[in-house]
GUTI-673310 format. One record per residue (C-alpha): x, y negated, z negated; chain; residue in three letters. Coordinates in steps of 0.1 Angstrom, whole numbers. Example, Ala and Ser with C-alpha at 12.3 -4.5 7.8 and 13.67 -1.06 7.14 Angstrom:
// residues 2
(site (123,45,-78),'A','ALA')
(site (137,11,-71),'A','SER')
//
This chain:
// residues 205
(site (236,-181,-7),'A','MET')
(site (212,-149,-8),'A','ASN')
(site (175,-148,-4),'A','ILE')
(site (171,-127,-34),'A','LYS')
(site (186,-159,-57),'A','ASN')
(site (165,-182,-40),'A','THR')
(site (137,-193,-67),'A','LYS')
(site (101,-181,-59),'A','PHE')
(site (72,-182,-79),'A','ASP')
(site (83,-183,-114),'A','SER')
(site (50,-163,-127),'A','ASN')
(site (45,-126,-120),'A','GLU')
(site (17,-125,-94),'A','LYS')
(site (1,-88,-86),'A','LEU')
(site (4,-82,-49),'A','ILE')
(site (-31,-81,-31),'A','PRO')
(site (-34,-48,-12),'A','GLN')
(site (-54,-68,17),'A','ASP')
(site (-24,-89,30),'A','LEU')
(site (-23,-97,65),'A','VAL')
(site (8,-116,86),'A','ILE')
(site (-8,-149,94),'A','VAL')
(site (24,-170,107),'A','GLY')
(site (64,-167,108),'A','ARG')
(site (89,-193,99),'A','ILE')
(site (108,-206,130),'A','SER')
(site (133,-228,114),'A','ASP')
(site (141,-256,90),'A','ALA')
(site (129,-288,94),'A','ASN')
(site (148,-320,80),'A','GLY')
(site (172,-320,53),'A','VAL')
(site (149,-316,23),'A','ARG')
(site (140,-277,24),'A','GLY')
(site (109,-278,45),'A','LYS')
(site (101,-252,68),'A','VAL')
(site (84,-250,105),'A','LYS')
(site (55,-222,106),'A','ILE')
(site (41,-210,139),'A','PHE')
(site (6,-196,129),'A','PRO')
(site (-2,-159,144),'A','HIS')
(site (-35,-176,156),'A','SER')
(site (-51,-207,168),'A','LYS')
(site (-67,-208,133),'A','GLU')
(site (-40,-230,123),'A','ASN')
(site (-62,-250,103),'A','THR')
(site (-73,-221,80),'A','GLN')
(site (-41,-213,71),'A','LEU')
(site (-32,-245,55),'A','VAL')
(site (-66,-241,35),'A','LYS')
(site (-55,-206,22),'A','ILE')
(site (-40,-212,-14),'A','LYS')
(site (-17,-182,-20),'A','ASN')
(site (11,-173,4),'A','TRP')
(site (36,-146,4),'A','TYR')
(site (69,-141,23),'A','LEU')
(site (84,-106,39),'A','GLN')
(site (108,-100,68),'A','LYS')
(site (100,-73,96),'A','PHE')
(site (123,-59,122),'A','ASP')
(site (117,-58,157),'A','GLU')
(site (93,-28,154),'A','ASP')
(site (73,-47,129),'A','GLU')
(site (85,-25,100),'A','HIS')
(site (91,-46,68),'A','PRO')
(site (127,-48,54),'A','ILE')
(site (123,-68,25),'A','THR')
(site (101,-70,-4),'A','PRO')
(site (68,-91,-5),'A','ILE')
(site (75,-122,-23),'A','LYS')
(site (48,-147,-39),'A','PRO')
(site (59,-182,-31),'A','ILE')
(site (44,-216,-45),'A','ASN')
(site (36,-237,-15),'A','VAL')
(site (40,-274,-27),'A','LEU')
(site (28,-293,4),'A','GLN')
(site (17,-281,40),'A','LYS')
(site (9,-299,67),'A','THR')
(site (-7,-292,104),'A','LEU')
(site (17,-309,133),'A','ILE')
(site (1,-300,166),'A','GLY')
(site (3,-264,169),'A','SER')
(site (25,-259,137),'A','HIS')
(site (29,-260,103),'A','ILE')
(site (55,-278,80),'A','LEU')
(site (55,-264,44),'A','ALA')
(site (77,-269,15),'A','SER')
(site (82,-241,-12),'A','PHE')
(site (90,-244,-48),'A','GLU')
(site (127,-239,-51),'A','GLY')
(site (138,-247,-15),'A','ILE')
(site (154,-279,-17),'A','THR')
(site (178,-283,10),'A','ASP')
(site (183,-273,47),'A','ARG')
(site (207,-242,42),'A','ASP')
(site (179,-228,16),'A','GLN')
(site (153,-233,45),'A','ALA')
(site (172,-217,69),'A','LEU')
(site (175,-186,48),'A','LEU')
(site (140,-181,56),'A','LEU')
(site (139,-184,91),'A','LYS')
(site (124,-151,107),'A','GLY')
(site (105,-146,74),'A','TYR')
(site (65,-138,80),'A','SER')
(site (39,-157,59),'A','ILE')
(site (12,-130,48),'A','LEU')
(site (-20,-141,28),'A','ALA')
(site (-51,-122,15),'A','SER')
(site (-79,-116,39),'A','ARG')
(site (-102,-121,13),'A','SER')
(site (-91,-157,12),'A','GLU')
(site (-100,-163,50),'A','PHE')
(site (-133,-184,54),'A','PRO')
(site (-160,-167,69),'A','LEU')
(site (-159,-171,107),'A','PRO')
(site (-190,-185,128),'A','ASP')
(site (-211,-156,144),'A','SER')
(site (-193,-160,175),'A','ASP')
(site (-157,-168,164),'A','GLU')
(site (-133,-139,156),'A','PHE')
(site (-101,-142,137),'A','TYR')
(site (-71,-127,157),'A','TRP')
(site (-60,-105,129),'A','ILE')
(site (-95,-87,133),'A','ASP')
(site (-91,-82,170),'A','LEU')
(site (-55,-65,167),'A','ILE')
(site (-58,-30,165),'A','GLY')
(site (-95,-29,183),'A','CYS')
(site (-99,-3,215),'A','PHE')
(site (-109,-20,247),'A','VAL')
(site (-134,-2,270),'A','TYR')
(site (-141,-10,304),'A','SER')
(site (-179,-17,314),'A','ASN')
(site (-176,-17,345),'A','ASN')
(site (-192,18,351),'A','SER')
(site (-220,37,336),'A','SER')
(site (-197,53,310),'A','GLU')
(site (-175,31,294),'A','PRO')
(site (-134,40,301),'A','SER')
(site (-109,33,276),'A','LEU')
(site (-83,5,287),'A','ILE')
(site (-63,4,256),'A','GLY')
(site (-56,-11,221),'A','ILE')
(site (-52,-48,216),'A','VAL')
(site (-17,-55,203),'A','LYS')
(site (-16,-93,201),'A','ASN')
(site (-32,-125,216),'A','LEU')
(site (-19,-156,227),'A','SER')
(site (-34,-191,241),'A','GLU')
(site (-31,-199,277),'A','SER')
(site (-42,-235,279),'A','GLY')
(site (-78,-227,290),'A','ALA')
(site (-84,-196,268),'A','HIS')
(site (-70,-168,246),'A','THR')
(site (-56,-140,261),'A','LEU')
(site (-59,-103,245),'A','LEU')
(site (-28,-82,252),'A','HIS')
(site (-36,-51,254),'A','ILE')
(site (-15,-21,258),'A','TYR')
(site (-25,12,278),'A','GLN')
(site (-26,45,253),'A','ILE')
(site (-37,77,263),'A','HIS')
(site (-65,82,237),'A','SER')
(site (-81,69,201),'A','GLU')
(site (-65,101,189),'A','ASP')
(site (-30,91,207),'A','ASP')
(site (-20,60,202),'A','LEU')
(site (15,61,219),'A','SER')
(site (17,37,249),'A','PRO')
(site (18,47,285),'A','ARG')
(site (49,38,298),'A','LEU')
(site (55,22,333),'A','ASN')
(site (87,32,354),'A','SER')
(site (112,13,333),'A','LYS')
(site (100,31,302),'A','GLY')
(site (83,1,288),'A','ARG')
(site (47,0,272),'A','PRO')
(site (21,-8,303),'A','ILE')
(site (3,-42,290),'A','GLU')
(site (-27,-58,302),'A','ILE')
(site (-39,-94,297),'A','LEU')
(site (-73,-99,292),'A','ILE')
(site (-91,-136,290),'A','PRO')
(site (-110,-134,257),'A','PHE')
(site (-142,-155,272),'A','VAL')
(site (-175,-144,268),'A','LYS')
(site (-182,-135,305),'A','ASP')
(site (-155,-109,304),'A','ILE')
(site (-160,-98,270),'A','VAL')
(site (-192,-96,265),'A','PRO')
(site (-192,-74,232),'A','VAL')
(site (-168,-77,202),'A','VAL')
(site (-176,-50,175),'A','ASP')
(site (-154,-55,148),'A','ILE')
(site (-167,-30,121),'A','LYS')
(site (-162,-3,146),'A','ASN')
(site (-130,-16,160),'A','LYS')
(site (-144,-16,193),'A','LYS')
(site (-146,-43,227),'A','ILE')
(site (-163,-40,257),'A','LEU')
(site (-148,-58,288),'A','ALA')
(site (-160,-65,322),'A','ASN')
(site (-126,-53,336),'A','TRP')
(site (-118,-27,362),'A','SER')
(site (-90,-6,360),'A','MET')
(site (-89,-3,399),'A','GLU')
//
Protein backbone atom coordinates (compact mmCIF):
# COMPACT_ATOMS: atom_id res chain seq x y z
CA MET A 1 0.00 0.00 0.00
CA ASN A 2 1.28 3.49 -0.89
CA ILE A 3 0.86 6.55 1.28
CA LYS A 4 -0.53 8.38 -1.78
CA ASN A 5 -3.53 6.04 -1.74
CA THR A 6 -4.28 6.56 1.94
CA LYS A 7 -7.54 8.41 2.51
CA PHE A 8 -6.79 11.80 3.99
CA ASP A 9 -9.15 14.72 4.48
CA SER A 10 -11.99 14.41 1.97
CA ASN A 11 -12.42 18.19 1.79
CA GLU A 12 -9.88 20.35 0.02
CA LYS A 13 -8.24 22.72 2.49
CA LEU A 14 -6.07 25.72 1.87
CA ILE A 15 -2.60 25.08 3.22
CA PRO A 16 -1.65 27.80 5.76
CA GLN A 17 1.56 29.67 5.05
CA ASP A 18 2.66 29.67 8.69
CA LEU A 19 2.95 25.91 9.25
CA VAL A 20 5.58 24.74 11.73
CA ILE A 21 6.68 21.27 12.77
CA VAL A 22 5.19 20.36 16.14
CA GLY A 23 5.78 16.62 16.37
CA ARG A 24 6.77 13.41 14.66
CA ILE A 25 5.03 10.06 14.24
CA SER A 26 7.36 7.53 15.84
CA ASP A 27 5.39 4.30 15.45
CA ALA A 28 2.04 2.57 15.10
CA ASN A 29 0.11 1.77 18.27
CA GLY A 30 -2.10 -1.30 18.48
CA VAL A 31 -3.92 -2.86 15.54
CA ARG A 32 -6.65 -0.30 14.85
CA GLY A 33 -4.64 2.37 13.07
CA LYS A 34 -3.51 4.53 15.96
CA VAL A 35 -0.11 6.23 15.83
CA LYS A 36 2.30 7.36 18.52
CA ILE A 37 3.51 10.95 18.25
CA PHE A 38 6.40 12.60 20.05
CA PRO A 39 5.93 16.39 20.29
CA HIS A 40 8.90 18.56 19.40
CA SER A 41 8.66 20.40 22.69
CA LYS A 42 7.38 20.04 26.20
CA GLU A 43 4.18 21.84 25.16
CA ASN A 44 2.54 18.53 24.31
CA THR A 45 -0.74 19.63 25.89
CA GLN A 46 -0.93 22.47 23.36
CA LEU A 47 -0.60 20.06 20.44
CA VAL A 48 -3.64 18.17 21.69
CA LYS A 49 -5.63 21.42 21.68
CA ILE A 50 -4.71 22.39 18.10
CA LYS A 51 -7.55 21.45 15.75
CA ASN A 52 -5.95 21.29 12.30
CA TRP A 53 -3.01 18.98 11.65
CA TYR A 54 -0.97 18.43 8.51
CA LEU A 55 1.49 15.70 7.55
CA GLN A 56 4.77 15.96 5.67
CA LYS A 57 7.91 13.85 5.52
CA PHE A 58 11.45 15.26 5.64
CA ASP A 59 14.88 13.79 4.97
CA GLU A 60 17.77 13.84 7.46
CA ASP A 61 18.67 17.38 6.41
CA GLU A 62 15.10 18.55 7.06
CA HIS A 63 14.30 18.94 3.36
CA PRO A 64 10.68 18.02 2.48
CA ILE A 65 10.33 14.84 0.44
CA THR A 66 6.52 14.69 0.28
CA PRO A 67 3.78 17.29 -0.26
CA ILE A 68 1.89 18.66 2.72
CA LYS A 69 -1.23 16.60 3.47
CA PRO A 70 -4.13 17.90 5.61
CA ILE A 71 -5.57 15.11 7.71
CA ASN A 72 -8.67 14.70 9.84
CA VAL A 73 -7.82 13.84 13.43
CA LEU A 74 -10.51 11.64 14.94
CA GLN A 75 -8.98 11.27 18.39
CA LYS A 76 -5.89 12.46 20.23
CA THR A 77 -4.89 11.55 23.76
CA LEU A 78 -1.93 12.69 25.83
CA ILE A 79 -0.12 9.68 27.36
CA GLY A 80 2.89 10.77 29.39
CA SER A 81 5.38 12.47 27.08
CA HIS A 82 3.73 11.33 23.84
CA ILE A 83 0.36 11.51 22.10
CA LEU A 84 -1.78 8.72 20.70
CA ALA A 85 -3.87 9.75 17.70
CA SER A 86 -6.21 8.18 15.18
CA PHE A 87 -6.82 9.62 11.71
CA GLU A 88 -9.66 9.38 9.23
CA GLY A 89 -8.97 6.59 6.74
CA ILE A 90 -6.23 4.96 8.84
CA THR A 91 -7.91 1.84 10.23
CA ASP A 92 -5.24 -0.82 10.69
CA ARG A 93 -1.65 -1.23 11.82
CA ASP A 94 -0.23 -1.55 8.31
CA GLN A 95 -1.67 1.81 7.30
CA ALA A 96 -0.42 3.39 10.53
CA LEU A 97 3.10 2.06 9.93
CA LEU A 98 3.17 3.87 6.58
CA LEU A 99 2.96 7.13 8.53
CA LYS A 100 6.01 6.35 10.66
CA GLY A 101 8.58 9.13 10.29
CA TYR A 102 6.09 11.72 9.10
CA SER A 103 6.11 15.10 10.83
CA ILE A 104 3.03 16.77 12.26
CA LEU A 105 2.64 20.40 11.23
CA ALA A 106 0.25 23.03 12.54
CA SER A 107 -0.49 26.66 11.87
CA ARG A 108 1.39 29.03 14.18
CA SER A 109 -1.79 31.12 14.40
CA GLU A 110 -3.51 28.24 16.25
CA PHE A 111 -1.00 28.26 19.11
CA PRO A 112 -2.41 29.67 22.36
CA LEU A 113 -0.56 32.73 23.63
CA PRO A 114 2.16 31.69 26.11
CA ASP A 115 2.62 33.35 29.48
CA SER A 116 5.04 36.29 29.61
CA ASP A 117 7.89 34.15 30.95
CA GLU A 118 7.22 31.13 28.70
CA PHE A 119 8.27 30.45 25.13
CA TYR A 120 7.41 27.96 22.45
CA TRP A 121 10.40 25.94 21.36
CA ILE A 122 9.63 26.68 17.72
CA ASP A 123 10.09 30.40 18.46
CA LEU A 124 13.48 29.81 20.09
CA ILE A 125 14.85 27.76 17.20
CA GLY A 126 16.74 30.08 14.86
CA CYS A 127 17.51 32.68 17.53
CA PHE A 128 21.07 33.99 17.75
CA VAL A 129 22.67 33.45 21.16
CA TYR A 130 25.18 35.95 22.54
CA SER A 131 27.46 35.65 25.55
CA ASN A 132 26.65 38.26 28.18
CA ASN A 133 29.89 37.71 30.11
CA SER A 134 31.72 40.76 28.77
CA SER A 135 31.10 44.44 28.11
CA GLU A 136 30.53 43.63 24.44
CA PRO A 137 28.25 40.61 23.81
CA SER A 138 29.91 38.01 21.60
CA LEU A 139 28.12 35.60 19.29
CA ILE A 140 27.93 32.04 20.60
CA GLY A 141 25.83 30.57 17.81
CA ILE A 142 22.30 29.79 16.67
CA VAL A 143 19.65 27.64 18.38
CA LYS A 144 19.16 24.50 16.27
CA ASN A 145 17.06 22.43 18.65
CA LEU A 146 15.95 21.94 22.26
CA SER A 147 15.62 18.93 24.53
CA GLU A 148 14.51 18.02 28.01
CA SER A 149 17.12 17.05 30.55
CA GLY A 150 14.98 16.17 33.55
CA ALA A 151 15.44 19.27 35.67
CA HIS A 152 15.41 21.79 32.81
CA THR A 153 15.34 22.41 29.08
CA LEU A 154 18.57 22.53 27.08
CA LEU A 155 19.30 24.84 24.17
CA HIS A 156 21.24 23.03 21.42
CA ILE A 157 23.39 25.73 19.86
CA TYR A 158 25.55 25.41 16.75
CA GLN A 159 28.56 27.68 16.59
CA ILE A 160 28.41 29.75 13.40
CA HIS A 161 30.73 32.25 11.75
CA SER A 162 28.38 35.25 11.92
CA GLU A 163 24.73 36.27 11.58
CA ASP A 164 25.40 36.68 7.86
CA ASP A 165 27.19 33.34 7.51
CA LEU A 166 25.07 30.63 9.11
CA SER A 167 27.37 27.78 8.10
CA PRO A 168 28.39 25.88 11.27
CA ARG A 169 31.90 25.80 12.61
CA LEU A 170 33.23 22.26 12.42
CA ASN A 171 35.30 20.20 14.83
CA SER A 172 38.29 18.03 13.93
CA LYS A 173 35.91 15.28 12.76
CA GLY A 174 34.09 17.61 10.40
CA ARG A 175 30.97 17.80 12.54
CA PRO A 176 29.20 20.98 13.69
CA ILE A 177 30.39 22.28 17.04
CA GLU A 178 27.40 22.07 19.38
CA ILE A 179 27.03 23.79 22.74
CA LEU A 180 24.36 22.86 25.28
CA ILE A 181 23.12 25.68 27.50
CA PRO A 182 20.49 25.18 30.24
CA PHE A 183 17.45 27.30 29.48
CA VAL A 184 16.97 28.74 32.96
CA LYS A 185 16.53 32.37 33.99
CA ASP A 186 19.86 32.66 35.82
CA ILE A 187 21.79 31.56 32.74
CA VAL A 188 19.50 32.95 30.03
CA PRO A 189 18.15 36.25 31.42
CA VAL A 190 17.13 37.87 28.12
CA VAL A 191 15.04 36.37 25.31
CA ASP A 192 14.01 38.72 22.50
CA ILE A 193 11.80 36.66 20.20
CA LYS A 194 10.90 39.64 17.99
CA ASN A 195 14.55 40.28 17.11
CA LYS A 196 15.56 36.59 17.34
CA LYS A 197 18.24 37.27 19.97
CA ILE A 198 19.10 35.61 23.27
CA LEU A 199 21.61 36.76 25.89
CA ALA A 200 23.26 34.06 28.01
CA ASN A 201 25.56 34.25 31.01
CA TRP A 202 27.90 31.78 29.36
CA SER A 203 31.65 31.90 28.90
CA MET A 204 33.17 30.69 25.63
CA GLU A 205 36.56 30.12 27.26
